[in-house]
SETOR-196966 format. One record per residue (C-alpha): residue number from 1; residue in one letter; chain; x, y, z. Coordinates in nm, 2 decimals, m for minus. Example, Ala and Ser with C-alpha at 12.3 -4.5 7.8 and 13.67 -1.06 7.14 Angstrom:
2
+-----+--------+--------+--------+--------+--------+
! num ! residu ! chaine !      X !      Y !      Z !
+-----+--------+--------+--------+--------+--------+
!   1 !      a !      A !   1.23 !  m0.45 !   0.78 !
!   2 !      s !      A !   1.37 !  m0.11 !   0.71 !
+-----+--------+--------+--------+--------+--------+
END
This chain:
240
+-----+--------+--------+--------+--------+--------+
! num ! residu ! chaine !      X !      Y !      Z !
+-----+--------+--------+--------+--------+--------+
!   1 !      m !      A !   2.30 !  m1.69 !  m0.28 !
!   2 !      a !      A !   2.46 !  m1.33 !  m0.18 !
!   3 !      k !      A !   2.11 !  m1.18 !  m0.20 !
!   4 !      r !      A !   1.95 !  m1.40 !   0.02 !
!   5 !      i !      A !   2.20 !  m1.33 !   0.34 !
!   6 !      f !      A !   2.21 !  m0.96 !   0.28 !
!   7 !      k !      A !   1.87 !  m0.87 !   0.30 !
!   8 !      p !      A !   1.80 !  m1.02 !   0.62 !
!   9 !      c !      A !   2.07 !  m0.87 !   0.73 !
!  10 !      i !      A !   1.99 !  m0.49 !   0.63 !
!  11 !      k !      A !   1.64 !  m0.50 !   0.76 !
!  12 !      g !      A !   1.76 !  m0.71 !   1.11 !
!  13 !      i !      A !   2.06 !  m0.35 !   1.12 !
!  14 !      r !      A !   1.72 !  m0.10 !   1.01 !
!  15 !      k !      A !   1.51 !  m0.23 !   1.30 !
!  16 !      i !      A !   1.76 !   0.03 !   1.55 !
!  17 !      r !      A !   1.60 !   0.34 !   1.35 !
!  18 !      h !      A !   1.34 !   0.46 !   1.55 !
!  19 !      s !      A !   1.22 !   0.13 !   1.69 !
!  20 !      k !      A !   0.89 !   0.19 !   1.95 !
!  21 !      g !      A !   0.96 !   0.50 !   1.81 !
!  22 !      y !      A !   1.27 !   0.61 !   1.98 !
!  23 !      g !      A !   1.49 !   0.89 !   1.91 !
!  24 !      v !      A !   1.16 !   1.05 !   1.70 !
!  25 !      h !      A !   1.04 !   1.40 !   1.85 !
!  26 !      s !      A !   0.74 !   1.47 !   1.59 !
!  27 !      p !      A !   0.45 !   1.38 !   1.76 !
!  28 !      f !      A !   0.27 !   1.32 !   1.42 !
!  29 !      a !      A !   0.54 !   1.01 !   1.30 !
!  30 !      f !      A !   0.55 !   0.92 !   1.69 !
!  31 !      n !      A !   0.15 !   0.82 !   1.74 !
!  32 !      l !      A !   0.22 !   0.67 !   1.41 !
!  33 !      i !      A !   0.49 !   0.47 !   1.46 !
!  34 !      t !      A !   0.38 !   0.35 !   1.83 !
!  35 !      k !      A !   0.00 !   0.28 !   1.74 !
!  36 !      v !      A !  m0.04 !   0.23 !   1.41 !
!  37 !      i !      A !   0.27 !   0.10 !   1.26 !
!  38 !      e !      A !   0.41 !  m0.14 !   1.53 !
!  39 !      e !      A !   0.02 !  m0.17 !   1.70 !
!  40 !      d !      A !  m0.02 !  m0.53 !   1.73 !
!  41 !      f !      A !  m0.39 !  m0.64 !   1.87 !
!  42 !      m !      A !  m0.57 !  m0.87 !   1.61 !
!  43 !      y !      A !  m0.86 !  m0.66 !   1.51 !
!  44 !      y !      A !  m1.21 !  m0.87 !   1.46 !
!  45 !      a !      A !  m1.14 !  m0.79 !   1.04 !
!  46 !      y !      A !  m0.89 !  m1.02 !   1.06 !
!  47 !      g !      A !  m1.02 !  m1.37 !   1.11 !
!  48 !      d !      A !  m1.33 !  m1.28 !   0.80 !
!  49 !      i !      A !  m1.06 !  m1.21 !   0.54 !
!  50 !      e !      A !  m0.80 !  m1.49 !   0.66 !
!  51 !      q !      A !  m1.09 !  m1.75 !   0.66 !
!  52 !      i !      A !  m1.22 !  m1.62 !   0.31 !
!  53 !      r !      A !  m0.84 !  m1.64 !   0.19 !
!  54 !      r !      A !  m0.79 !  m1.98 !   0.30 !
!  55 !      n !      A !  m1.15 !  m2.15 !   0.17 !
!  56 !      f !      A !  m1.14 !  m1.92 !  m0.20 !
!  57 !      l !      A !  m0.81 !  m1.87 !  m0.27 !
!  58 !      r !      A !  m0.47 !  m2.05 !  m0.06 !
!  59 !      g !      A !  m0.39 !  m2.33 !  m0.30 !
!  60 !      n !      A !  m0.51 !  m2.20 !  m0.57 !
!  61 !      l !      A !  m0.24 !  m2.01 !  m0.72 !
!  62 !      s !      A !  m0.02 !  m2.14 !  m0.94 !
!  63 !      r !      A !   0.39 !  m2.02 !  m0.95 !
!  64 !      k !      A !   0.29 !  m1.82 !  m1.25 !
!  65 !      d !      A !   0.03 !  m1.72 !  m1.05 !
!  66 !      l !      A !   0.24 !  m1.52 !  m0.83 !
!  67 !      n !      A !   0.46 !  m1.41 !  m1.10 !
!  68 !      l !      A !   0.23 !  m1.27 !  m1.17 !
!  69 !      r !      A !   0.10 !  m1.08 !  m0.88 !
!  70 !      k !      A !   0.26 !  m1.16 !  m0.52 !
!  71 !      n !      A !  m0.01 !  m1.28 !  m0.25 !
!  72 !      i !      A !  m0.04 !  m1.04 !   0.03 !
!  73 !      s !      A !   0.17 !  m1.11 !   0.40 !
!  74 !      f !      A !  m0.08 !  m1.12 !   0.66 !
!  75 !      r !      A !   0.22 !  m0.85 !   0.82 !
!  76 !      k !      A !   0.17 !  m0.63 !   0.50 !
!  77 !      a !      A !  m0.21 !  m0.64 !   0.49 !
!  78 !      s !      A !  m0.30 !  m0.54 !   0.85 !
!  79 !      l !      A !  m0.07 !  m0.25 !   0.79 !
!  80 !      l !      A !  m0.29 !  m0.13 !   0.51 !
!  81 !      f !      A !  m0.58 !  m0.20 !   0.76 !
!  82 !      r !      A !  m0.43 !  m0.03 !   1.08 !
!  83 !      l !      A !  m0.36 !   0.30 !   0.82 !
!  84 !      v !      A !  m0.70 !   0.29 !   0.67 !
!  85 !      n !      A !  m0.88 !   0.23 !   1.01 !
!  86 !      y !      A !  m0.63 !   0.59 !   1.19 !
!  87 !      f !      A !  m0.66 !   0.80 !   0.95 !
!  88 !      k !      A !  m1.03 !   0.72 !   0.82 !
!  89 !      p !      A !  m1.01 !   0.86 !   0.45 !
!  90 !      s !      A !  m1.36 !   0.90 !   0.27 !
!  91 !      s !      A !  m1.21 !   0.77 !  m0.09 !
!  92 !      i !      A !  m0.99 !   0.53 !  m0.10 !
!  93 !      l !      A !  m0.78 !   0.39 !  m0.42 !
!  94 !      e !      A !  m0.57 !   0.09 !  m0.49 !
!  95 !      i !      A !  m0.36 !   0.07 !  m0.83 !
!  96 !      g !      A !  m0.33 !  m0.29 !  m0.88 !
!  97 !      t !      A !  m0.48 !  m0.57 !  m0.62 !
!  98 !      a !      A !  m0.32 !  m0.84 !  m0.44 !
!  99 !      w !      A !  m0.60 !  m1.12 !  m0.51 !
! 100 !      g !      A !  m0.87 !  m0.91 !  m0.37 !
! 101 !      i !      A !  m0.71 !  m0.99 !   0.01 !
! 102 !      s !      A !  m0.54 !  m0.64 !  m0.01 !
! 103 !      t !      A !  m0.90 !  m0.46 !  m0.11 !
! 104 !      l !      A !  m1.10 !  m0.64 !   0.18 !
! 105 !      y !      A !  m0.85 !  m0.55 !   0.40 !
! 106 !      l !      A !  m0.84 !  m0.19 !   0.33 !
! 107 !      k !      A !  m1.29 !  m0.19 !   0.26 !
! 108 !      k !      A !  m1.30 !  m0.33 !   0.62 !
! 109 !      a !      A !  m1.09 !  m0.13 !   0.79 !
! 110 !      h !      A !  m1.30 !   0.18 !   0.71 !
! 111 !      t !      A !  m1.63 !   0.08 !   0.57 !
! 112 !      i !      A !  m1.79 !   0.40 !   0.50 !
! 113 !      s !      A !  m1.45 !   0.48 !   0.29 !
! 114 !      d !      A !  m1.58 !   0.50 !  m0.10 !
! 115 !      l !      A !  m1.28 !   0.25 !  m0.26 !
! 116 !      t !      A !  m1.27 !   0.23 !  m0.56 !
! 117 !      v !      A !  m0.93 !  m0.07 !  m0.74 !
! 118 !      i !      A !  m0.81 !  m0.01 !  m1.08 !
! 119 !      e !      A !  m0.63 !  m0.33 !  m1.20 !
! 120 !      p !      A !  m0.45 !  m0.39 !  m1.52 !
! 121 !      d !      A !  m0.46 !  m0.74 !  m1.55 !
! 122 !      h !      A !  m0.83 !  m0.92 !  m1.66 !
! 123 !      y !      A !  m0.71 !  m1.28 !  m1.45 !
! 124 !      i !      A !  m0.64 !  m1.12 !  m1.13 !
! 125 !      a !      A !  m0.89 !  m0.86 !  m1.17 !
! 126 !      k !      A !  m1.17 !  m1.17 !  m1.17 !
! 127 !      t !      A !  m1.02 !  m1.35 !  m0.93 !
! 128 !      a !      A !  m1.03 !  m1.07 !  m0.75 !
! 129 !      l !      A !  m1.44 !  m0.95 !  m0.77 !
! 130 !      d !      A !  m1.53 !  m1.34 !  m0.68 !
! 131 !      i !      A !  m1.29 !  m1.31 !  m0.37 !
! 132 !      i !      A !  m1.49 !  m0.92 !  m0.35 !
! 133 !      k !      A !  m1.82 !  m1.12 !  m0.34 !
! 134 !      k !      A !  m1.83 !  m1.40 !  m0.10 !
! 135 !      s !      A !  m1.69 !  m1.13 !   0.17 !
! 136 !      g !      A !  m2.04 !  m0.89 !   0.03 !
! 137 !      e !      A !  m1.87 !  m0.56 !   0.04 !
! 138 !      k !      A !  m1.92 !  m0.30 !  m0.23 !
! 139 !      i !      A !  m1.63 !  m0.23 !  m0.43 !
! 140 !      f !      A !  m1.61 !  m0.05 !  m0.75 !
! 141 !      l !      A !  m1.31 !  m0.25 !  m0.96 !
! 142 !      q !      A !  m1.21 !  m0.13 !  m1.36 !
! 143 !      e !      A !  m1.02 !  m0.36 !  m1.49 !
! 144 !      g !      A !  m0.83 !  m0.40 !  m1.86 !
! 145 !      d !      A !  m0.72 !  m0.12 !  m2.07 !
! 146 !      p !      A !  m0.64 !   0.20 !  m2.12 !
! 147 !      w !      A !  m0.60 !   0.16 !  m1.76 !
! 148 !      m !      A !  m0.38 !   0.48 !  m1.80 !
! 149 !      e !      A !  m0.67 !   0.64 !  m1.86 !
! 150 !      k !      A !  m0.89 !   0.50 !  m1.56 !
! 151 !      l !      A !  m0.63 !   0.55 !  m1.35 !
! 152 !      s !      A !  m0.56 !   0.94 !  m1.46 !
! 153 !      s !      A !  m0.96 !   1.02 !  m1.44 !
! 154 !      q !      A !  m0.92 !   0.83 !  m1.03 !
! 155 !      m !      A !  m0.63 !   1.07 !  m0.99 !
! 156 !      k !      A !  m0.78 !   1.33 !  m1.09 !
! 157 !      k !      A !  m1.11 !   1.28 !  m0.78 !
! 158 !      n !      A !  m0.84 !   1.36 !  m0.56 !
! 159 !      p !      A !  m0.86 !   1.04 !  m0.36 !
! 160 !      d !      A !  m0.78 !   1.06 !  m0.01 !
! 161 !      f !      A !  m0.57 !   0.72 !   0.08 !
! 162 !      i !      A !  m0.39 !   0.55 !  m0.22 !
! 163 !      v !      A !  m0.24 !   0.24 !  m0.25 !
! 164 !      l !      A !   0.01 !   0.12 !  m0.51 !
! 165 !      h !      A !   0.10 !  m0.25 !  m0.55 !
! 166 !      q !      A !   0.45 !  m0.39 !  m0.71 !
! 167 !      f !      A !   0.39 !  m0.36 !  m1.09 !
! 168 !      k !      A !   0.64 !  m0.41 !  m1.40 !
! 169 !      s !      A !   0.94 !  m0.12 !  m1.36 !
! 170 !      g !      A !   0.85 !   0.01 !  m1.67 !
! 171 !      i !      A !   0.55 !   0.15 !  m1.55 !
! 172 !      y !      A !   0.66 !   0.40 !  m1.31 !
! 173 !      p !      A !   0.82 !   0.69 !  m1.52 !
! 174 !      l !      A !   0.47 !   0.74 !  m1.60 !
! 175 !      l !      A !   0.32 !   0.72 !  m1.26 !
! 176 !      l !      A !   0.59 !   0.91 !  m1.12 !
! 177 !      e !      A !   0.40 !   1.17 !  m1.35 !
! 178 !      l !      A !   0.11 !   1.13 !  m1.29 !
! 179 !      f !      A !   0.15 !   1.11 !  m0.90 !
! 180 !      v !      A !   0.38 !   1.42 !  m0.92 !
! 181 !      q !      A !   0.04 !   1.62 !  m1.11 !
! 182 !      n !      A !  m0.22 !   1.53 !  m0.86 !
! 183 !      i !      A !  m0.16 !   1.43 !  m0.50 !
! 184 !      q !      A !  m0.27 !   1.71 !  m0.31 !
! 185 !      e !      A !  m0.28 !   1.85 !   0.02 !
! 186 !      n !      A !  m0.34 !   1.54 !   0.28 !
! 187 !      s !      A !  m0.31 !   1.30 !   0.04 !
! 188 !      v !      A !  m0.16 !   0.98 !   0.18 !
! 189 !      l !      A !   0.05 !   0.70 !  m0.06 !
! 190 !      v !      A !   0.14 !   0.38 !   0.03 !
! 191 !      i !      A !   0.36 !   0.22 !  m0.16 !
! 192 !      e !      A !   0.49 !  m0.17 !  m0.20 !
! 193 !      g !      A !   0.90 !  m0.25 !  m0.28 !
! 194 !      i !      A !   0.99 !   0.05 !  m0.27 !
! 195 !      y !      A !   1.30 !  m0.14 !  m0.28 !
! 196 !      s !      A !   1.26 !  m0.42 !  m0.52 !
! 197 !      n !      A !   1.43 !  m0.28 !  m0.81 !
! 198 !      k !      A !   1.60 !   0.05 !  m0.95 !
! 199 !      k !      A !   1.31 !   0.18 !  m1.11 !
! 200 !      i !      A !   1.06 !   0.16 !  m0.82 !
! 201 !      k !      A !   1.41 !   0.24 !  m0.61 !
! 202 !      s !      A !   1.41 !   0.57 !  m0.81 !
! 203 !      f !      A !   1.00 !   0.63 !  m0.83 !
! 204 !      w !      A !   1.03 !   0.62 !  m0.41 !
! 205 !      e !      A !   1.34 !   0.83 !  m0.45 !
! 206 !      a !      A !   1.22 !   1.08 !  m0.73 !
! 207 !      l !      A !   0.87 !   1.12 !  m0.47 !
! 208 !      k !      A !   1.05 !   1.20 !  m0.25 !
! 209 !      t !      A !   1.21 !   1.52 !  m0.35 !
! 210 !      t !      A !   0.86 !   1.67 !  m0.47 !
! 211 !      d !      A !   0.74 !   2.01 !  m0.26 !
! 212 !      k !      A !   0.41 !   1.85 !  m0.22 !
! 213 !      v !      A !   0.57 !   1.57 !   0.00 !
! 214 !      r !      A !   0.61 !   1.63 !   0.39 !
! 215 !      v !      A !   0.68 !   1.30 !   0.55 !
! 216 !      t !      A !   0.80 !   0.97 !   0.44 !
! 217 !      m !      A !   0.80 !   0.64 !   0.62 !
! 218 !      d !      A !   1.06 !   0.40 !   0.44 !
! 219 !      l !      A !   0.95 !   0.12 !   0.59 !
! 220 !      y !      A !   1.18 !  m0.16 !   0.35 !
! 221 !      d !      A !   0.84 !  m0.38 !   0.24 !
! 222 !      y !      A !   0.61 !  m0.04 !   0.17 !
! 223 !      g !      A !   0.71 !   0.42 !   0.17 !
! 224 !      i !      A !   0.46 !   0.60 !   0.31 !
! 225 !      i !      A !   0.39 !   0.96 !   0.19 !
! 226 !      f !      A !   0.22 !   1.21 !   0.36 !
! 227 !      c !      A !   0.14 !   1.55 !   0.19 !
! 228 !      n !      A !  m0.01 !   1.76 !   0.54 !
! 229 !      v !      A !   0.07 !   2.06 !   0.46 !
! 230 !      k !      A !   0.15 !   2.07 !   0.83 !
! 231 !      l !      A !   0.41 !   1.85 !   0.89 !
! 232 !      n !      A !   0.75 !   1.97 !   0.85 !
! 233 !      k !      A !   0.96 !   1.82 !   0.60 !
! 234 !      q !      A !   1.11 !   1.48 !   0.73 !
! 235 !      d !      A !   1.22 !   1.13 !   0.59 !
! 236 !      y !      A !   1.20 !   0.81 !   0.84 !
! 237 !      v !      A !   1.35 !   0.46 !   0.82 !
! 238 !      v !      A !   1.14 !   0.26 !   1.04 !
! 239 !      a !      A !   1.13 !  m0.05 !   1.18 !
! 240 !      f !      A !   0.86 !  m0.32 !   1.04 !
+-----+--------+--------+--------+--------+--------+
END
C-alpha cells in the first residue's frame, strides 16, 4: 500500500522541476521540453494507430500477456512519436515492442526512417507482426534466440535512435556493456522504466556517467540520453 501512495507523491513533486522549461538555460533542452515533451498537439496518425489498437488488440491481451510485456499507454507512445518526429532519424532500433503499437508510433512519426525491431519473445513478435500488417507499414522485425547476437549486430550499424523497452532485470548488465561499446556521437536513446527496479535504475545511472553521454532527461517513466558532443554535460529531471 505504501508504494501505491508514495509513487504518485514523488511524481507530483517532480513536476516542479523544469516544468515548462523553467530554469533551463540550454536552448537545446528548453526547446525539447517545451516543443516535444510537453507538446499536446493531436497528430492525425494518433487516431489511425489507436483505431488499430481498439480493433485488434484491446481486450485480447490476458493478464499473463501483460505480465510478459505491458501494453504501452497513449501518453508514452505519443511521446515516442513526437521525439522521432522532432529528430527525424534515418535509422531506428526498437529493442522489444509493446505488441506492435509502440512500433507503429515510431514508424508513423517519420515514415522514411529505417526501423528495425528486435523481439526475443515469439508470441509478442507474432502479435506485433499481425498488428504491423494491419497498418501496411514495412518494418523489419527479428525474433527469437540468439537475440543478443542479433541485437549486437544491429547496434554495430550505429542506429540514430534507440528505444529500449522494459525487460527482466537480469539482462541489463549485458545490455550495459553492449550500449557503452556501441552508442555513437549524436545517438538518442530512450529507456523505459528507469525506476522499475534496482537493476534498471543501476543501468540508467551507469549509462549517465559514460563519456559518450552528454545530456540526460529523467522523465521517471522514461530516461532519454543524448550523445551529441556539441552539448554540455547536463542531467535534467523533467515533468512528464
